[in-house]
SEKEPA-185332 format. One record per residue (C-alpha): z, x, y. Coordinates in steps of 0.001 Angstrom, whole numbers. Last residue first. Layout:
N
         w         u         v
         Z         X         Y
...
//
This chain:
353
         w         u         v
    106135     76821    107411
    103231     78821    108854
    104287     82474    108653
    104163     85267    111242
    104181     88864    109952
    104420     91545    112623
    103614     95108    113614
    104561     96945    116779
    103116     99951    118556
    105056    100357    121815
    103817    102972    124281
    106224    104194    126935
    104889    105818    130086
    106991    108428    131892
    106575    109392    135557
    110266    108914    136398
    112553    107747    133611
    114664    104752    132640
    112216    102110    133890
    109586    103239    131346
    106191    102584    132906
    104392    100283    130495
    102184    100352    127398
    101276     97848    124684
     99893     98017    121145
    100409     94895    119017
     99523     94877    115308
     99053     91841    113100
     99503     89849    109949
     99209     86074    110325
    100150     83953    107327
     99480     80377    106135
     95715     80285    106599
     95600     77419    104100
     94403     79428    101117
     96122     82564    102429
     95404     85124    105156
     94827     85301    108903
     94191     88687    110516
     95570     90414    113586
     94857     92783    116458
     96870     92596    119669
     96144     94330    122950
     97958     95885    125866
     99861     95432    129100
    103573     95767    129827
    104992     95186    133309
    103223     92805    135692
    105395     91994    138700
    108276     89502    138608
    110663     91820    140494
    113575     92539    138159
    112359     90876    134967
    109101     92890    134990
    106552     90562    133422
    104841     90934    130061
    101270     91313    128843
     99110     90837    125792
     95371     90849    125067
     93261     89473    122236
     91853     90036    118774
     92211     87643    115816
     90310     88005    112550
     89880     85007    110237
     86317     85977    109318
     84845     83127    111413
     86282     84618    114584
     89554     84112    116446
     90002     85421    120023
     86937     83651    121440
     88561     81759    124284
     91597     83006    126237
     95344     82456    126253
     97050     85804    126944
     99566     86695    124228
    103039     87174    125693
    105605     89993    125419
    108940     88627    126603
    110691     91145    128854
    113916     92751    127592
    117095     90768    128074
    120049     90571    130487
    118608     91917    133747
    121252     91804    136515
    118822     92964    139198
    118532     96387    137533
    115631     97414    135327
    117443    100678    134490
    120489     98724    133318
    118331     96688    130954
    116810     99887    129532
    120201    101484    128893
    121389     98169    127452
    118662     98322    124797
    119861    101680    123482
    121078    100400    120092
    121952    103409    117921
    119859    103549    114748
    119864    107332    114558
    116205    107450    115628
    117064    105554    118816
    117111    101770    118888
    115393     99112    121040
    116052     95358    120829
    113477     92617    121370
    114604     88999    121550
    111039     87777    122125
    107448     88423    121055
    105303     85489    122151
    101978     84073    121001
     99464     81444    122107
     96018     81263    120489
     93023     79031    121218
     90427     78755    118475
     87032     80419    118864
     84237     79447    121261
     84813     75702    121128
     88348     76419    122396
     89616     74271    120833
     90215     72272    117642
     91975     75088    115694
     94736     75285    118288
     96890     78201    117119
    100566     78873    117855
    102247     82241    117299
    105962     83111    117276
    107420     86580    116742
    111051     87725    116861
    112257     91247    117625
    112472     94887    116559
    112028     98241    118253
    112406    101839    117063
    112357    104926    119268
    110600    108292    119447
    110979    111259    121751
    108957    113643    123861
    108256    113312    127564
    105448    112309    129924
    103511    110034    127569
    105980    108386    125222
    106501    106919    121782
    107848    103544    120644
    107701    102475    116989
    107601     98906    115754
    109098     95794    114266
    108400     92066    114488
    109602     89733    111726
    113150     89384    113071
    112535     85617    113090
    108894     85085    112190
    107103     81908    113161
    103615     80435    112838
    102820     76996    114291
     99495     75298    113568
     97140     72946    115407
     94521     70457    114245
     90934     70955    113175
     88617     73353    111347
     91275     75068    109236
     90339     78543    107957
     90458     79252    104239
     91196     82948    103746
     89866     85640    101455
     91337     88268     99200
     93873     90951    100089
     94166     91285    103861
     94641     94669    105506
     96419     96631    108183
     96309    100234    109392
     97999    102152    112186
     97644    105634    113628
     99269    108962    114326
     98934    112029    116523
    101223    112450    119488
    101339    110739    122881
    102012    113415    125495
    105170    115509    125543
    104715    115848    121793
    107172    115647    118886
    107803    111919    119140
    105600    111041    116198
    103796    107863    115112
    102664    106164    111890
    102265    102384    111484
    101604    100533    108214
    100344     97059    107316
    100210     94535    104502
     98563     91279    103489
     98475     88730    100672
    101990     89325     99315
    103198     85891    100452
    106083     87383    102452
    103780     89983    104040
    104013     93599    102849
    105617     96368    104911
    105380     99992    106020
    106747    101822    109039
    106209    105567    109380
    108064    108318    111237
    106851    111837    112078
    109325    114401    113357
    107251    117596    113347
    107843    120312    110738
    109959    123474    110714
    108690    126147    108317
    111141    127414    105701
    110526    130845    104182
    109252    131200    100615
    107463    134418    101749
    103979    133768    100370
    103847    130008     99929
    105631    129396    103227
    107721    126306    102525
    107690    123061    104527
    110541    121614    106554
    111893    118325    107923
    109952    116213    105435
    108284    113179    107054
    110336    110048    107600
    109990    106528    106187
    111127    103190    107599
    110842     99933    105659
    109401     97035    107605
    110363     93399    108139
    112132     94083    111469
    113008     97760    111440
    114662     98823    108200
    117150    101438    107064
    118002    101446    103341
    121727    101804    102834
    123410    105220    102521
    126308    104150    104689
    125127    106364    107553
    121730    104684    107452
    118862    105466    105090
    115271    106516    105839
    112783    106301    102962
    111000    109521    102087
    107657    110800    103374
    105558    112473    100707
    105693    116252    100173
    103842    119049    101964
    105338    118402    105376
    104203    116571    108511
    102949    119704    110266
     99365    118532    110752
     98516    114867    110275
     95296    114315    108279
     96807    112549    105246
     99553    109972    104734
    102081    109349    101982
    105030    106979    101629
    107758    107215     99007
    109780    104704     96980
    109304    106780     93802
    107931    103997     91590
    106810    101945     94592
    104396    104613     95794
    103046    103675     99244
     99691    104913    100498
     97880    105887    103698
     94691    107881    103247
     94265    108594    106964
     96410    108982    110096
     94255    110400    112918
     93700    107008    114563
     95128    107749    117983
     95804    111317    119126
     95546    110494    122851
     92253    111924    124139
     90802    112805    120736
     90582    109103    119909
     90193    107638    116434
     90138    103864    116152
     93240    102292    114629
     92538    100820    111224
     91185     97571    109761
     90735     96276    106224
     89446     92950    104884
     89399     91257    101514
     86705     88653    100995
     85818     85003    101517
     86402     84872    105280
     83697     87518    105636
     83433     91064    106915
     80073     92883    107023
     81649     96344    107305
     85372     96604    106762
     87092     99245    108868
     86843    100231    112521
     88393     97829    115046
     86438     94790    116118
     83452     94016    118364
     82356     90376    118195
     81158     87674    115788
     80815     90174    112981
     78428     92582    111299
     80118     95927    111826
     77569     98639    112526
     76949    101111    109695
     78928    104317    109361
     80827    106697    111628
     83288    105417    114246
     83017    104857    118006
     85917    103348    119931
     88437    100536    120006
     91962    101315    121265
     90653    102202    124752
     89847     98608    125703
     86970     96140    126228
     84489     97813    123822
     80858     96912    124447
     79643    100402    125400
     81619    101995    122563
     79438    100362    119926
     81647    100368    116820
     80423    102110    113674
     82056    101059    110452
     84198    102586    107756
     83692    100877    104406
     84909     97713    102664
     81799     95968    101401
     82701     96834     97797
     85667     94505     98020
     89031     95470     96565
     89634     98268     99038
     89917    101910     97951
     87049    103357    100004
     88059    101273    103030
     91496    102824    102911
     94367    100329    103177
     95684    100814     99647
     95254    104526    100286
     95426    107186     97653
     97662    110072     98570
     97931    113300    100488
    100747    114780    102534
     99967    117439    105106
    100735    121112    105702
     99607    123608    108319
    101383    126815    109201
    101856    128734    112416
    105592    128872    112876
    107220    126181    115003
    110122    126914    117326
    112036    124931    119932
    109939    121863    119191
    108537    120022    122191
    104800    119699    121560
    102050    120035    124161
     98651    118622    123270
     95231    120062    124134
     92115    118319    122900
//
């Protein structure tokens, strides 16, 4: 795989942070939690691919992670590895509460020390939606000459659900002209009791946050918004029906400056808000393990044509399935630039209240 990065200078040195992984299948609370093999011939999208290990025993193809999942046990999923776009390379993700640092393995030129929390100009902790933001060290040290080696600008989002039963992390970089290396992980601690009838409403004001990277230029942005999900546990007969929307999105640069209006202006036609990202209603999106997998799309506000397209991956948790923890990956042509695709990797917590 060839990737083109955009740093002015980068000496030839390799450094990466290491740490134990609360998301890692080898560290999970259930002994069934191991990497799994996914049959690439049955995969409906590029985010799910082949992985080493035993086949996942489930109702349908899922992301790599827990083998033989069950509603009674903890569950872990991660982005599938792809040499074509750098997906899924982030491994051994961990957060150290004592030092308030974040660590990740298998990403070259992301420093020798853990990622540190990002703070705003007032020194306050900088957050995106419900997630804390961490940045990789800017430099590493040559062990022979003690000279500084410039590193790539990796960012990570990490958060725990309000009930403490689930968590997720996203890692991306804007240092490449194409999509860079990174990944996402999410997990459920313990099992879930799935309703067999009725409907449920899950909401999360400012509970959606993510990272936006690009294919066609370098750069990285933050995004936040609101999430709402509705589930009909009565129907479809082949898995409950799911409706979801991500609304009120705002986009920020790495300095926290709101650049949403730049995007609205590029859309034209008097656009006043970013498109609403909608879950597509379809059967079979929820399985007996409490996992949810489906597709998303949005509409161009200027002409009504299809705009963003992608997939969502989520898991229900809690005794009464009170929380949804999920990841949404969508792509679209960025209206601000010619021949540039923006990829938004967002995480969310939606709570049944």
